[in-house]
Every structure is written in structure tokens, then in C-alpha cells.
N, C-alpha and C positions, 0 to 999 in steps of 0.2 A: 769967537766967544770962548772964554777961559774954561767954563764949566758947562757941560750939557745938563739937561734936566735930570734931577735925581742925584747927581754927583756931589753937589755942594752940601745938601742935607746929610748925606752919608759921611762926608769928610768932617763936618761939624760934630756928628755923633761919635766918630772915631776919636777925634781929639778929646772930646768930653769924657769918653770912656777911659782913654789912656790916663787922663789927669786924675780921674776918680780912683783908678787902680793904683796909681802911684801914691795916693794919700791913704789908702786903706791899711788898717792893721789887722783886720779880720781876713785870714787867709782863705776861708771858704768863700766869702763874698768876692775876693780877688780872683779866685779860680773860676767862679761863675762868670764874672765880668770879662775875663780874658777869653772865655768861650764866646761870649756875645761880641767881643771885639773881632774875633776870627770870623764870625758870621757876617758882621758888617763889612769887613774887608773883602770877604768873598762876594758880597753884593756889589761892592765897588768894582771888583775885577770883572764881574758879569756885565756891569754897565760899560766897562772899557773894552768889551768884546774879547775877553780872555777867559772863555768858558772853561777850558781845561785847567787853568790856574785857579779859577773860582771853585771848581769841583775839588781840587786837591786841597785847597785851603779849608774848605768846609769839612772835608773828611779828616784831614790830619790836624788842622788847627783847632776846630771846634769839637771834633769827635775824639780822636785818639789822645790828643794833648790834654783835653779836659778830663778824660777818664784817668790818665796817668797822674795828673795833678791831684785829683780827688783820692786816688789810691795812695799816693804819697802823703796826702794830708791826713788820711786815716791813721797813719803811723806817727804823726807828729802832733804838736799843739795846734789849736785852732787860731791862736792869736800870735802875731809876731812880737818878739821881744824888742824893746826900744834899743836902737843902736845909736852910738854917738855920731854926730855929723862929721863926714870925712870929705875934704875938699878935692883930693886927688881923683877919686872915681868920677866925681861930677865934671871935673876939668877934662878927663879923658873922653867922657860921653859927649860933652859939648864940642870938643875939638874934632872928634870923629864925625859928629853930625854936621859940623860946619864944612869939613872936607867933602862929605858926601853931597851936600847942597852945592858946594863950589864945583864939584864934578859934573853937575847937571846943567851948568850955564851954557855949555857949547852943544848941548843936545838939540836936535831939530824940534820944531814945534810939534805938539801932539796932532796927529792926522796929516802932517805935511806930506804931500805926494812926491816932493823932491827929496825926501829922506833917503839915505843910502840903502836902507833895508828894502826899499821898493825897486831898486835898480840893480841889485846884486844877485842874491840867491832866490828871492821870492818868485820872480817871473820864471826862473828855471824850474822851480818846484811845481808851479801851477801848470806850466806847459808840458812837463814831462811825466806827471803823475799817472795819467791814464795809460800811456804807452809803456812806461818802465815798470810800474808796480801793479797796475790793474786793480787799484782800489779807487772807488768813485769819490770818496770823501777826502779832500786835500789835507785837512787837519789830521785825520787818522793816518794818512799816508806819510805825512811828515813825522809825526810822533812815533809811528810803528816801524818805519823803514829808514828814512833819511837820518832821523835822529834816534834810531833804535838803541844804539849803545849809550847815548846820553840818558835816555829814559830809563834804561836798565841800570845805569849808574845811580841815578836819583832814587830808584826803587831800592837798590842795595843800601844806600845811605840811610834811608828811612827804616829799612828792615834791621840794619845793624844797630841803629839808635834804639829801636824798640826792644831788641834782644838785650842790649846793654842795660836799659832801664829795668827790664824784667829780671835780669841777673842781679842788679843792685837791690831791687825790692825783695827778691827771693832770698838773697844773702842776709838781708836785715831780718827777715822773718825767721830764718834758720838760727841766727844769732840770738834772737829774742827767745826762741823755744829752748835753746840749750842753756840760756841764763836762768830760765824759769824752772828747769828740771832739777 
């Protein structure tokens, strides 16, 4: 079966939310709907048994990103100015999307027990976790030990992006104060 229970309604809501966000000119409504989109995709990740990814998406996508968008919106206009239609950005997005979809054609089917992931590293992680790391939860052991540097790198990317946004927002406020004085 292509979709399990609950996945298809979430997918339909995701597409509908994305289409509405693309059409909106009210930036506040768009910011709120992108937060809803993040919560919907977190729910989809949860249904796909990717609890760690769902938690990260809910925290970063719906939480931090929404707060940063609203903070930025507080310093700008609420409505988007009408822009002329440009064909090149649309072609780039469509070409990139087509390439990404084409790249999925040779992937194994969802849940396929013969997929390479089930025959390479996963059995070693499951078998060796208790003896090597002494952590009873395999997911925690993989994220904290086997993939510790990867997880640290992801955390540093998010931290650096947050600091960059705060510096950009703080620089704008400082410039506004000096102009007003």
C-alpha cells in the first residue's frame, strides 16, 4: 500500500498549505501558515517513525523559525509589494524539483526489507550497542555515539544560523536607533 493510515490526509494538507502560502501577500498570515506547515510535516515524520526528525522539525521549523519570522516581520511591512513575474527563478525551481524527483526513481520501496540500509550498518549498530556503548536505547546510542560528530555538526549549523539572524536583526535595530537620534 502506497500510504499508511493518516499519511495521505497530512500530505494533502501539506500541499494545500504550501499552495496557500505561495499565493498570500499578507506576510503575517504566511508566517503563521509556514509554522502550521512545519507542524504538519513533523506529524508526517512521526507517522514515518522518524521521531527524532519530527521533534527537530517541530522545535526548529514551527518554533524558532516562526519566532524569527515574526521578529523580522515586526521590522518590515505586513504586506508584500507586488513584484513583476520572472521566468528564470521559476525555471530554476522546476528544474531542481524535477532533478530531485528523478533522483528518487532508483530508491528502494518504502519499508523494503531488502534495502541496503538494512544490510550494511544498521545490523552492526543494533548488535553492538549494548556491548560497545552501554546505552539501552539504540536510537540514542546512534545519535549520541556513532553519529555524535554529525549531530554536533548539525547543532553547530543551527546555532550559527541563529546567531547570524540575531546579529542581522540586532544590526538593523542599532541602525534604526542611530538614524532616529
